[in-house]
N, C-alpha and C positions, 0 to 999 in steps of 0.2 A: 791405582790405589797403592800398589807396591811401591811405585816410584815416589808417591807422596810420603810414605812412611820412611823412605831413605832420606828424603830431603828435609823432613821435619826436624831431626836432631841438629842439623847444621844451622837451620833458621833460628832455633832456640839459642844455639851457641853464639850466633851473631848478636841476638837481642841481649843476652846477659853478659857477653864479653865483646864489647865493641872494638877493643884493641885488635882482636883477631880479624874482624872485618876490615879494619884499616890496613892491617898487614897484608891481607890477600888482595884488597882493592884499595890501593893508595889514593885514588882520586875521590873516594866517597867521603862526603861530609856527614859527620855524626851529630844529630840533634837529640838532646835528652828529653825524654817524656816521662810523665809520671808512671808509677807502677800499674795504675789502672789501665793506662794505655797499652802496656805490654799485655796485660790480661785480655784486653779487648781484642788485640791482634791475634792472640792465641785462640780466643774463641772463634774468631772469624776464620782462622785456618782450619780448625777442627769442624766447627758447625755441629749440628745435632747428629749428623750421620758420619762425622769424621772426615768430611770432604771440604774442600775449599770452595766458598761461594762469595763471589764479589758483590758488593753493594750495588743495587740498581742506580742508574743515573737519576738525579732528583727530578728532572722534568718527566722522565718516563714513569718514575714512581707516582708522580702527581696525576698523570693521565690514567694509569691503572687504577688508582684510588677513585677517580671520578667516573670511570667507565660505567659501573652499574647504575649510577644516578643519571648519566646521560642516556643510556639505553632505555631505562624506564620512562624518562621524560619524553623521549622521541616516540615510544610506543603509545604513551597517553595522548600526546598531540595528534598522532595519526588516527587514533580511535575517535577523538572528539571531532576531527575533521571529517571523517567517514560518516559519523552519526549526523552532523550538520548537513552534509550533502544529501544524505538519505532523507532527512526530514523536509528539506527544501525542494527536492525533486518531485514534480507532480506525477502521480502514478497514472499509467494508461489503463489501469484496471478499475473495476467497481470497488467501492469502499465496503466490501462485505467480507464474510468469513471465507467464502470461496471466490477467488477472483476469476471473473468471466469478462473477457475483453468487450468493450463497446467503445466506439469513437466518441460517443456522447459523455463518457465518464469525466472528461475535463470540465464539463458543465456542472458537476455534482458539487454542491455546497451545503454543508451540514448547518442546521440551525435548531435552536431549542424553541419549541412552540408549546403553549398551554392550550389544550383543547377546551372548548366550552361545550360540554355535553349535556347542558340543561335541556329537558325534554322539549320546551317550547322556545328555545333560542332562535331568534330570527336569523335567517341566512338567505342570501340571493339564490342559492341553489336548491332551496326546499320551498314547500308550500304549493298552493294551487297553481297550476300552469298558467303562464302569461308570456307575452313577447319578451319581457325583461328576463324572466327565468330562463327561457329558451336561449336568449343571447348569452347569458352567463355560461350556460352549459356549452354552447357552441364555441365559445372562446377557449375554454380549457380542454375541450375534446374536439380536436380538429378533424375527427374522423381518422383516416389512415394517412396522415401527412407524409408523403414519400420523401426519403432522403437517399443518400448514396453511399455505398461502401465499395472500397477497392478490393482486389482479390487478396492482397496482403491482410487487410482487415478481416475479410471473410475467414481466412485460414487462422488468424489469431483468435477469432470468436469460436473456433471449432468446426467451421463449415468447410466447404470445398468448391471447386469449380465444376459444379455438376450441370449436366446438360439441360436440366429442367428449371434452373434458376433464371428469373427474369433479369434481363440486362437492358441498360439504356443504350439507345443508338448513339453513335459517335458524336453527333452534333450536340448531344446533351452531356458530353463528357465521358460516356461509357460507364463502366462500373456496374454494380449490382443494385437493384431496387431493395430498399429496406425501410423499416418504419420502427420508431421507438415503441416499445411494448406498452408504455403507460397510456398511450393514446387508445390502444385497443381496449385496455381495461376500463377506461373512462367511457368509451363508446358503449361498451356492454352495460355499465351502471346506468348510463343515460337511457339506454333502451329499456331496462327494467323500470326506470322511473316513469317513462312514457306509458309502459304497459299498465302501470297502476292508475292511470288516468285515461281509461278507454273512451270516456264520454267526451274528452277534449281532443285526443289525438286520433280517435276513430277506432272501431273494433278491428282487431286483426282478423284476417281471413281464416285463422285457426287451421291452416294447412299443416301438414307434416313438417315442412321446412320452416314455417314461422315458429312452431312449437320447439323444433330442434334448435332454432337460433336462440330463443330464450333460455332453454336448458343449457346450451353451450355457454352462454354468458354467465349464468349461475355457476356453472362448474368452473369456469376460468377465474372468476372472482373468488370462489372457494379456494382454488389452488393457490392463488396469489396471497391471500390472507394467511393461509397455513404455511406457505413457503417463507414469508417474512414474519412469522409468528412474533407478535409484539409481546414482549415480557414486561411492559410497564405495569406497575402494581396499582390496582384500584382499591382504595380504601372505602370504609363504610361509615356512615354518620347516622346519628339519631336525628330524625326530622319531626317537626311538630305536626301532629295529626296522623302520624303513621306508627302503627304498632311495631312493624318490622324495620330492621336496619335498611338504610337507603344508600345505594352505591353512589360514590362521588366520581363522576365521569370527567371532572375538570382536571385532567392529568397532564403532566409535562411529557413531551415526546421529543426525541431527536429525529428531526425531519430533513428532507432534502428540499432545498429552495426550488419550488416548482417553476417560479418565473424565470429562473436561470435556464432551466431545462427547456422551457418553451422558447426562450430566446435562441438557444442553440438550434432547436429544431426548425424555427423560422429562417434563421441564417443559413442553414445547410439544406433548406428544402429545394427539391427539383420540381420546377413548375413545368409540367408536361401534360399535354392533352391525352385523353384516353386513346385517340386515334394514332398517336405516336408510339404507344406502348404495343410493340409487335413482336412476333416470334422471329428468331433468326433461323437460317436454313438448317443449322445443326441442333435446333431445339428438339427435345424429347418431352412429350407430355406425360405427366403422371396420371394414374387412374383417379377418377373422381373420389374424393375422400368420404363420401357419404352416399347413401341410397335415397334418391329423390322420391321414390314411390312410397 
């Protein structure tokens, strides 16, 4: 700074007395500029803080001016690309609030369906029992159609390689025996349907195990309904011949395409005879989960 103060008077002397500059530096060619140019040079020498600041290179100045715009544009493009990839990537988890892994999640396809809840609405799944009704139920409730899970999938689902888990022999590909939960739920519902027609399907022996089985199915269906608590709104109508409001059960629901899930289950089914489902040498049996007496 002190050096600049010493040089500054000499520079001004050269600006206002070009003859002095020519005398000290004979080879210098003097070009006359307007007074405004002299003032501009003086301002550049002093600057706001009294220090010399050279003008930036025009190309560098242009880049510095465009940098904020380029950085924001790059960030926006990266964000849009990430969002697009996230939307297009199929999730390996269930499409619910709490993601629980299932290898069948890839078969889940959402669709909007309007239920017909009319009291006497005809359906192949309802009405007096018949071979046609039984065939319809047998189609959607395969029983416990076995499929296969690898150890990695078991761990993703929150399980483990436990000694009491049923495993397939090597000739069936190994892995763990598994079943989609919905088949168990429909099996239970079908069991209750048959229990409501004892004259057709025969009276149950009314043993403790039979009663326990029915109660188990009622409890499992209750749990599932409450677990998936449907918040679809039912409105009420005035109906001819009825004093009180009548509920409109013809409501729209977001459903899962059950045909897609059945296709997945059939495609990944393990066709194995009961005689081939055997214990391994390191198998450990769990205690019986109920009292048969």
